[in-house]
C-alpha positions in Angstrom: -23.4 74.7 -53.1 -21.1 71.8 -52.0 -22.3 68.3 -51.8 -23.6 67.5 -48.4 -23.0 64.3 -46.5 -26.1 62.2 -45.5 -25.7 63.4 -41.9 -25.4 67.0 -42.9 -28.5 66.8 -45.1 -30.5 65.1 -42.3 -29.5 67.9 -39.9 -30.6 70.6 -42.3 -34.0 68.9 -42.7 -34.4 68.9 -39.0 -34.1 72.7 -38.5 -37.7 73.4 -37.6 -38.9 77.0 -38.4 -42.0 76.7 -36.3 -40.0 75.5 -33.3 -37.7 78.5 -33.7 -40.6 81.0 -33.9 -42.4 79.5 -30.9 -39.2 79.5 -28.8 -38.3 83.0 -29.8 -41.8 84.2 -28.9 -41.5 82.6 -25.5 -38.1 84.1 -24.8 -38.9 87.6 -26.0 -42.0 87.5 -23.7 -39.7 87.3 -20.7 -38.7 90.9 -19.9 -35.1 89.9 -19.0 -33.7 93.4 -18.5 -30.3 93.2 -16.8 -30.5 93.2 -13.0 -34.2 92.1 -12.8 -35.6 88.7 -11.6 -36.6 88.0 -15.2 -32.9 87.8 -16.2 -32.8 84.5 -14.2 -36.2 83.4 -15.4 -34.9 83.5 -19.0 -31.9 81.4 -18.0 -34.1 78.7 -16.4 -36.3 78.7 -19.5 -33.3 78.0 -21.7 -32.0 75.3 -19.3 -35.3 73.5 -19.6 -35.2 73.6 -23.4 -31.7 72.2 -23.4 -32.7 69.4 -21.0 -35.7 68.5 -23.2 -33.4 68.2 -26.2 -31.1 65.7 -24.5 -28.3 68.0 -23.4 -26.4 67.5 -20.2 -27.2 70.8 -18.4 -25.0 72.6 -15.8 -27.0 75.4 -14.2 -25.5 77.2 -11.3 -25.9 80.4 -9.3 -23.1 82.8 -10.1 -21.1 83.9 -7.0 -21.7 87.7 -7.2 -19.5 88.4 -4.3 -16.6 86.6 -5.9 -17.3 88.4 -9.2 -17.3 91.8 -7.4 -13.8 91.1 -6.0 -12.1 89.3 -8.8 -9.3 91.3 -10.5 -10.2 90.0 -14.0 -14.0 90.4 -13.6 -15.5 92.6 -16.3 -17.6 94.8 -14.0 -21.3 95.4 -13.9 -23.5 98.5 -14.4 -26.6 97.2 -12.7 -27.3 95.8 -9.3 -28.0 92.1 -9.1 -29.3 90.0 -6.2 -28.8 86.8 -8.2 -27.5 85.6 -11.6 -27.4 82.1 -13.2 -25.1 80.5 -15.6 -26.4 77.8 -18.0 -24.3 75.4 -20.1 -25.9 72.6 -22.1 -23.6 70.0 -23.6 -24.6 67.4 -26.3 -22.4 64.4 -25.6 -20.0 63.1 -28.2 -18.6 59.6 -28.6 -15.4 60.9 -27.2 -15.1 62.8 -23.9 -13.2 66.0 -23.5 -13.4 69.5 -24.7 -16.4 70.4 -27.0 -15.5 70.8 -30.7 -17.7 73.9 -30.8 -19.4 76.3 -28.4 -22.4 78.4 -29.3 -22.8 81.3 -26.9 -25.6 83.7 -26.5 -26.9 86.1 -23.9 -30.5 86.3 -22.6 -30.3 89.8 -20.9 -31.7 92.8 -22.7 -31.6 96.6 -22.2 -34.6 98.5 -21.0 -37.3 99.1 -23.6 -37.3 102.9 -23.2 -40.2 105.2 -24.0 -43.2 102.8 -24.5 -44.9 105.4 -26.8 -42.2 104.8 -29.4 -43.3 101.2 -29.7 -46.5 100.2 -31.7 -47.3 97.7 -28.9 -46.0 96.3 -25.7 -42.2 95.7 -26.4 -42.4 92.4 -24.4 -45.4 91.0 -26.2 -43.8 89.5 -29.3 -45.6 90.1 -32.6 -45.0 88.6 -36.1 -45.7 90.8 -39.1 -44.3 90.6 -42.7 -41.8 87.9 -41.7 -40.4 89.9 -38.8 -40.6 89.0 -35.1 -40.9 92.2 -33.1 -40.0 92.8 -29.4 -37.2 94.0 -27.1 -34.3 91.5 -27.4 -35.6 89.9 -30.6 -32.5 91.1 -32.5 -30.1 91.6 -29.6 -29.7 88.7 -29.2 -32.5 86.3 -28.5 -33.0 85.6 -32.2 -29.3 84.4 -32.3 -29.5 82.4 -29.1 -32.7 80.6 -30.4 -30.9 79.9 -33.7 -28.1 78.2 -31.7 -30.6 76.2 -29.7 -32.4 75.2 -32.9 -29.1 74.0 -34.4 -28.4 71.8 -31.4 -31.9 70.4 -31.5 -31.5 69.7 -35.3 -28.4 67.6 -34.6 -30.1 65.7 -31.9 -33.4 65.2 -33.9 -31.4 64.0 -37.0 -29.9 61.2 -34.9 -26.4 62.3 -35.7 -23.8 61.0 -33.2 -21.0 63.5 -32.9 -17.4 62.6 -32.2 -16.7 65.5 -29.9 -19.3 67.2 -27.7 -21.2 70.3 -28.8 -22.0 73.0 -26.1 -24.3 76.0 -25.7 -23.4 78.7 -23.2 -26.4 80.8 -22.2 -25.1 83.8 -20.4 -26.3 86.9 -18.6 -24.8 90.4 -18.0 -23.5 90.8 -21.6 -25.1 94.2 -21.9 -23.3 95.6 -18.9 -19.9 94.0 -19.0 -20.0 90.2 -19.6 -20.6 88.7 -16.1 -22.1 85.5 -17.5 -19.4 84.7 -20.0 -16.7 85.5 -17.5 -18.4 83.2 -14.9 -18.9 80.4 -17.4 -15.2 80.5 -18.4 -14.1 80.7 -14.8 -16.2 77.6 -14.1 -14.0 75.7 -16.5 -16.3 75.5 -19.6 -14.2 75.7 -22.7 -14.3 74.6 -26.4 -12.0 74.3 -29.4 -13.9 77.2 -31.1 -16.8 79.5 -30.4 -19.5 81.2 -32.4 -21.6 84.0 -30.8 -24.7 84.7 -32.9 -24.9 88.4 -32.3 -26.7 90.3 -35.1 -24.3 90.6 -38.1 -26.7 91.5 -41.0 -25.5 88.8 -43.3 -21.8 89.2 -42.6 -19.4 87.4 -40.3 -17.6 89.5 -37.7 -14.1 88.4 -36.7 -13.3 91.3 -34.4 -15.0 93.7 -32.0 -14.0 97.1 -30.7 -13.9 97.5 -27.0 -16.0 99.9 -24.9 -15.4 101.5 -21.6 -17.8 103.4 -19.4 -16.7 106.7 -18.0 -17.9 109.3 -15.5 -17.0 113.0 -15.7 -17.5 115.3 -12.8 -17.4 119.0 -13.6 -17.3 121.5 -10.7 -18.4 125.2 -11.3 -19.4 128.1 -9.0 -23.1 128.6 -8.0 -24.8 132.0 -8.2 -28.3 133.4 -8.5 -29.6 132.9 -12.0 -30.5 136.6 -12.3 -26.7 137.3 -12.0 -25.4 134.5 -14.1 -22.1 136.3 -14.7 -21.3 136.1 -11.0 -21.2 132.3 -11.2 -19.4 129.7 -13.4 -21.8 127.2 -14.9 -20.7 123.6 -14.9 -22.8 123.2 -18.0 -20.8 125.8 -19.9 -17.6 124.2 -18.7 -18.8 120.8 -19.9 -19.4 122.3 -23.4 -15.6 122.9 -23.6 -14.7 119.4 -22.5 -17.3 117.8 -24.8 -15.9 119.7 -27.8 -12.5 118.4 -26.9 -13.8 114.9 -26.8 -15.6 115.3 -30.1 -12.2 116.3 -31.7 -10.5 113.4 -29.9 -13.2 111.0 -31.3 -12.6 112.2 -34.8 -8.8 111.7 -34.5 -9.3 108.1 -33.2 -11.2 107.1 -36.4 -8.1 107.7 -38.6 -6.4 104.7 -40.0 -9.3 102.4 -39.2 -8.8 98.9 -40.6 -10.7 97.6 -43.6 -13.0 95.3 -41.6 -14.9 98.4 -40.4 -15.8 99.5 -43.9 -19.2 101.2 -43.9 -19.0 102.0 -40.2 -18.6 105.8 -39.7 -17.6 105.7 -36.0 -16.1 102.3 -35.1 -14.5 103.9 -32.0 -17.2 106.4 -31.0 -17.7 108.4 -27.8 -21.2 108.8 -26.6 -22.7 110.7 -23.6 -25.6 108.6 -22.3 -26.4 110.3 -19.0 -26.2 114.0 -18.0 -27.1 115.5 -14.7 -26.5 119.1 -13.6 -27.7 121.6 -11.0 -30.3 121.4 -8.3 -32.4 124.5 -8.8 -33.7 126.2 -12.0 -32.8 129.7 -10.9 -29.3 128.8 -9.7 -26.2 128.6 -11.8 -25.3 124.9 -11.7 -22.1 124.2 -9.8 -21.9 120.5 -10.5 -22.4 118.4 -13.6 -22.0 114.6 -13.9 -21.8 113.0 -17.4 -21.5 109.3 -18.0 -20.8 107.8 -21.4 -19.3 105.1 -23.6 -15.8 105.2 -25.1 -14.7 102.9 -27.9 -11.4 101.0 -27.7 -9.5 100.2 -30.8 -8.9 96.6 -31.9 -5.6 95.5 -30.4 -5.4 98.5 -28.1 -4.8 97.8 -24.4 -7.5 99.1 -22.1 -4.9 100.9 -20.0 -3.6 102.8 -23.1 -7.2 103.8 -24.1 -7.9 105.1 -20.7 -4.6 107.1 -20.6 -5.4 108.8 -23.9 -8.9 109.8 -22.8 -7.6 111.1 -19.5 -4.9 113.1 -21.2 -7.5 114.7 -23.6 -9.7 115.8 -20.6 -6.6 117.1 -18.8 -5.5 119.2 -21.8 -9.0 120.7 -22.1 -8.7 121.9 -18.5 -5.0 123.0 -18.5 -5.3 126.3 -20.2 -8.7 127.4 -18.8 -8.7 129.9 -16.0 -11.2 128.0 -13.9 -10.7 124.4 -15.0 -6.9 124.6 -14.5 -7.5 124.9 -10.8 -10.7 122.8 -10.7 -9.9 120.0 -13.2 -12.7 117.6 -14.4 -12.5 114.3 -12.6 -12.5 111.2 -14.7 -13.7 107.8 -13.3 -14.0 104.5 -14.9 -17.2 102.8 -13.8 -19.4 99.9 -14.8 -18.5 97.5 -17.6 -15.1 97.2 -19.2 -15.0 95.7 -22.6 -11.6 95.1 -24.1 -11.4 94.6 -27.9 -11.0 91.1 -29.3 -10.4 89.4 -32.5 -10.1 86.0 -34.2 -6.6 85.0 -34.9 -5.5 85.5 -38.5 -5.7 82.3 -40.7 -8.0 80.6 -38.2 -9.9 77.7 -40.0 -13.0 78.8 -38.2 -13.7 81.7 -40.6 -13.7 79.7 -43.9 -15.6 76.9 -42.1 -18.4 79.2 -41.1 -18.5 81.1 -44.4 -18.8 77.8 -46.3 -21.5 76.5 -43.9 -23.5 79.7 -44.6 -23.3 79.0 -48.3 -24.1 75.3 -47.9 -27.1 76.3 -45.8 -28.5 78.2 -48.8 -27.3 81.7 -48.4 -24.6 84.0 -49.9 -21.0 83.8 -48.7 -20.8 86.3 -45.8 -18.1 88.9 -46.0 -15.7 89.4 -43.1 -16.3 92.6 -41.1 -15.7 93.9 -37.6 -18.2 94.9 -34.9 -18.0 98.4 -33.5 -19.5 97.3 -30.1 -18.1 95.5 -27.1 -19.2 91.8 -26.9 -18.3 88.6 -25.2 -16.0 87.7 -28.1 -13.1 89.3 -26.3 -13.5 87.1 -23.2 -13.5 83.9 -25.2 -10.6 85.1 -27.4 -8.6 86.1 -24.3 -9.2 82.5 -23.0 -7.5 81.2 -26.2 -10.7 80.1 -27.9 -11.1 81.1 -31.6 -14.3 83.1 -31.7 -16.4 85.0 -34.2 -19.9 86.4 -34.7 -22.6 85.1 -37.2 -26.2 85.9 -36.2 -29.6 87.1 -37.5 -30.7 90.7 -37.5 -29.0 94.1 -37.9 -27.1 95.7 -35.0 -28.6 99.1 -35.9 -32.0 97.8 -34.5 -30.4 96.8 -31.2 -31.3 99.0 -28.2 -33.8 100.9 -30.4 -37.5 101.1 -30.4 -39.3 98.8 -32.9 -36.6 96.2 -32.5 -37.2 93.1 -34.7 -35.4 90.2 -36.4 -36.3 88.6 -39.7 -37.5 85.0 -39.2 -35.9 83.9 -42.4 -32.5 85.0 -41.0 -33.1 83.1 -37.7 -33.7 79.9 -39.8 -30.7 80.4 -42.0 -28.4 81.0 -39.1 -29.7 78.0 -37.4 -28.9 75.9 -40.5 -25.4 77.4 -40.8 -24.7 76.8 -37.2 -25.9 73.2 -37.4 -23.6 72.5 -40.4 -20.7 74.2 -38.6 -21.4 72.1 -35.5 -21.4 68.8 -37.4 -18.2 69.7 -39.3 -16.4 71.0 -36.1 -17.4 68.1 -33.9 -17.2 65.3 -36.5 -19.7 62.5 -37.2 -19.1 59.2 -35.5 
């Protein structure tokens, strides 16, 4: 453990575990599923905390009409009547661009089947050092750690040379609306850390993810004479098999940062609808799913490969050759993103994690689409370091270890002081 300066030691002492637990409980209790009114409620809650801790807060209603028509907008998969952006900035002695941005999202995915949860997923519970609830891991634990880091800097009385900013965003789960709107509003920084759950590692790249829709057309017939019709379900089986083979081929030559990840560029069918009557051969099937984009691969190239695979599956089939499966790209569009090689942000964060009392985090890559790619595309060096394990995200019984929330808050606080400088 390196020697800490007096300012760094004071900041670490001011990371308040009880404050972190209390705030995380409050935030998890807000059922901020994307597209609901609670999504905005969570943003206003965060804005209030930032104001109370002395930050200059910019809270604004996102122009949803402009976002729907902008060419570079990332798309949305839910319907919103309103959305809010929130940026809190802790002033530095010098004006100008923040030395560091901490970015986290408040939106969560639906809780799913309530019977798979031991209790109400939006009633946070603490057992055995874990805080349970939807969004605890993805990623309210990380956002609260960021807020706790900023609060610790302020509580320690440390005057920073450059400003320190928190970007609280919405819509990350369905495309990245909030981060896109925040960057479009002009909020920037010299570097950015997004505390998505990284399970003790530091993630310097993310795979992209595209949402697709497949429409398969068959021929209806009475179910008692199934052979007189052509089932869209049976046709889809052929296309799905081709996609599974295509998925396996795309995993070859995966770079070392994805070690331990079996399917960094996976293809998953999430929605499937077919037929309209139990005793009728289904003449239509619609499947929607998620398709992984390789790190460094252009979205246009990834789409072209997928479309070609579906086309080949149809080309030599007696029915599909004349009634090819339609491919549409809908909802969110996550490009891949990565930290530039040799960026000083990586060793700075790794050393901060050590100096905060933990092991040196190894460098890995995240197999999921995140807001990293938006900040990286804006020229802002960005990586992930956050509490929790991504395998618990979007799953029942989601939780985050409180000890990890505290450790990440300490590591972020040290990184903030070292990135922004002490006056």
